N, C-alpha and C positions, 0 to 999 in steps of 0.2 A: 318816759317821755318819748314820743315818736320822733325819730330823726327824719328830716324832710329829704325828699328825692330831688336830685338835680336832673332835669330833662333838657338835653342838648340836641337841637336839630328840628327838622321837619319845617323849615322856614319860620314863618311868623305865627303868632296866636290868632292873627286875623286870617290866616290861610290854613295850610295842612295841619299845623300843630294844634289846631283847635280840637282835633278829635282825641288824641291821647290825653291832652290837658283836661278835656271835658270829662273823660272817664275818671282821671285821677281826682279831680274836683268833686265829681259825683260820689266817689267812693271815700271821700274824706281823707285822702292821702295828701299830706302837705308836699307841695311842689314848687320849685323855682325853674323858670325857663330861660334858656339862652338861645337866641335865634341862630340859624345856620350860618349867616353871614358875619357874626360877631367872633372875632378871635379871642381865645382864652389863653391868657399868659399868667394869671394869678394862681400860684399853687394852692392858696389857701381856700380857694372856691370849693375844694373837695373835702374840706375839713368837716367832720361830724355829719356825714351824709349816711342815710340808710341805704341808698343805691344811686348809681349814676346811669342814666339811659342816654345811649348815643344812637340817634335815629336820623339817617340823612344828615349827619354832621361830618364834614370832611376832616381827615386826619391833619391836613395842612393848617386847620384852625386852631389846633392844640399845640401850644409851645412846649419846648423841651422840658422846661421845669414843671409845667402843668402836667404833662404826660407822666413824668416820674413821680409827681405827687399822686396822680390817679392810681397808678400801679401800687404805690405804697398804701394807699387808702384801701384798695381792694385786698392786698395782702393781709391787712389788719382787720378786716371784717365787713367793709363796705361792699355792697353787691354791685354787679355790673351786668348790664343788659345792652346788647347791640341788636337793633332792629334793621331790617334790610332796606335797601333802596339804592338809588343811583349814586349816592354819596355815602354808602356804608360798605363795609367789607372791601372788596376790590372793584366796586362799581366804577363807572367812568369818572366820577369826582370823589370817590372814597379814598383809595390808596392806602388803606389801613394796613396792607401787608408790609409796609415800610415803617410802620410805627411800633414803638416797643409795647404799646398797649395791646398789640395782637397776642402777646404771651399770656395775657390774663384771660383770653376768650376760650371757650371749650371746643373751638373748631380751628382747623387750618385754613388760612385765607389763601386763595388762588394767587398766582403770580401774574395773572393777565385778567382782563375784564371778565367778571363772573356773572354778568347779568343774563337771566334766562327769562325771556318774555313769553308768556303762554297765551296765544291768540285763541286757543280753545279752552283756556283755564286749565288748572291743575287741581286735583282733589286733595283735601287735607285728610290724612289718615293717621290714626294712633299707631305708633310703632309696635311691633310685636313685644309683648311682655312689658309694655310700658305703663305700668299701674303706679302712677306718680300722684302725689296730693294735688299739685297744681292743675292736673287734668280732671280731677274728680267733679261730678256734678254736672257734666255737660254731655250732650248727646253725640259723641264722636262717631259711634257706629250707626245709630238710627237716623241722624240728620247731619252727615258731614259737609262742611262748608267748602267752598272753592276760592281760589285766588287767582291773581292774573299775572304773577310773576314772582321771582325770588332770586337770591344770590346763591350760586353754587359753591358749596364748602365741603370739607371732610371733617368728621368728628375726630377729636383728639382721643388718644388711648386713655381709657379711665372715664371719659365723659359718656353721657347717656343720651341717646337719641329717643326723644318722646314723640315727636310728630314727624310724619314724612309728607312730602309733596309728590304726588303720583300723577305723571302725564300719561294720557291714553291716545292711542291711535284709532281713529274713527273711520269707518267705511261703509258705504251704502251699496247694497247689491239687490237689484230688482225691488227697490222700495223698502228693503229692510236694512236698519242700521245696526251695525255691530261695533264692538270696541274691544281693543286689545291693550294690555298694559304696555307702555312704551319704556318708561324708566322711572326710577324712584330716587329721590334726593332728601337729605336731612333737612327738616324745616324748623324744628325747635330742638336744641341741644342744650343740655344742663351739665354743669360741672362745678369745680371748686378751684380757686386760686388763692393758695394760702388759707386764711380764714374766711375769705369771702366767697359768696355764692356768685356764679357767672352763668349767663345764659346767652344763647344766639337764637334769635327769631329771624329767619332769613327773608321773609316777605315783609312788605310794608304794612303799616296800620293806617294809612291814609291813601286816598286815591292817588296813583291809579292802580298800583300793584295789588292793593288790599282786595279788590274785586269785590265779589259777592260776600266775602267775610264780613264786611262792614255792616251788612244787613242780616247776619246770622241771628236768628231768635225771632219768634212770632211777636214778642212784645216790643214796641217802639219806645225808646227813651230819648227825651230831648235834654241835652246836657249843655252846659256853658261855663267855662272856667273864667275867672276875673280877667278882664281885658281881652277875652277871645270871642270869636263869632259863635253863636249857638250852632250845634250840630244835632242830627238826628240818626241814632244808630240802633242796631239790633241788641236785644237784651243778652244773648249768648256771647256776642262780640265784646261787650262791655264786661261781662263777668270773667271771660277768659283773660282779658288784659289786666283786669284788677287782680286776679289770682296770680298772674305771672309776675306782676310788679311786687305784690305782697310776699311771694316766695322769695324773689331776688333780694328784697330788702329786709327779710325777716320780720314782717309786720304781723 
């Protein structure tokens, strides 16, 4: 029997949370949602979960007993996925660097505001040697997507960087546009915490940081989770998020 996923954050289902909730519903992945503004104090909320997704959910919303219960759940086999945003990692409203939950993530969280806003976009690139099942079946080399921002992190020892965010410097000389690689940052990092799979996707999955990634894929999908607004997304975007959640939750 499939264990349901707990999705915490991204505001309300009538807002930004409609995107990931829509993907999960379309993929027939059971999901319960907690809004970003709702504090969680009940440690039993994490019992019998396939995975917990923290996406723009502030660390202050998680009580001490609930945080300890989440760590224990991951240690015992529950998956954990943190998705980037202003209330994720060490973003302006995230502050996860002070939470014990940080120990279960495959990345080191910065001690100061880690938000990187990309006015010219950042290219999503498969990391060297990153031939991982959750990346399969998608055109990372022939049709790489772009994002509008991410949280700056460092991969932990033993974790695997699967995707990178590459920023370029563009120059125009006598009508000719040239580009040069500016910097590279971990975008998707996978690891383990005890018996649980752990992943960090440092960009957002909903506007605004998600950028063109939300439209990745030539086929358009109209998705709607119960109680959520309908959304329209690209087929590759939906497939990538489905594969990421299925890998994290061992579905």
